[in-house]
C-alpha positions, -999 to +999 in steps of 0.1 A: -286-029-921-295-014-890-265-006-865-266+000-828-249+032-817-243+048-784-238+083-771-223+099-742-247+128-726-222+152-713-202+166-737-217+152-765-250+154-767-252+180-752-237+198-783-255+209-815-230+185-832-237+156-811-275+161-810-273+167-851-253+134-853-280+116-834-306+132-854-291+118-886-280+084-869-320+078-861-331+089-896-311+064-915-333+035-887-305+029-865-309+020-829-297+045-809-288+041-772-275+071-743-252+059-720-238+081-690-217+080-662-248+102-645-262+093-610-300+090-604-302+116-590-291+137-621-309+121-653-341+139-654-328+161-681-311+130-700-348+116-699-363+148-709-336+145-738-345+115-748-381+116-752-379+143-777-355+128-796-375+099-797-354+072-776-374+052-752-363+050-716-349+011-718-327+024-738-307+053-715-279+038-698-259+048-666-221+035-662-223+044-628-202+015-618-177+005-637-172+017-676-184+022-706-169-001-724-187-026-709-222-020-716-209-016-747-197-047-753-227-066-733-252-047-758-232-057-787-228-016-799-214-008-832-203+031-825-195+047-799-197+085-797-183+104-763-160+133-756-139+111-728-108+098-742-101+074-719-134+056-720-131+057-759-095+040-757-108+015-734-138+008-756-114+005-783-094-019-759-122-043-751-149-045-776-152-042-815-171-011-818-157+021-831-155+047-809-158+083-823-143+115-802-168+143-805-147+162-822-153+138-854-185+148-854 
């Protein structure tokens, strides 16, 4: 059964391990989101990365106000991968999603 998986961009998808993991989960049929705290003016590279990996722009989300856990909970994300341990702890404490640090990739 396909899962909903979200990835942070900076420090996660910008690494080879993160990008490779993203491609594996896409290949298994999971629905993949990019969830970043970047401001609008800095989103160009994120949108380009998403396009190159076949992720629709509608699944590239910003958490510029509040924390990522709120988006993870609202969307019913099953797994979130991030390099920020504080965000991962909030996801673990406030959602049913599993939170993976990039060091696990």
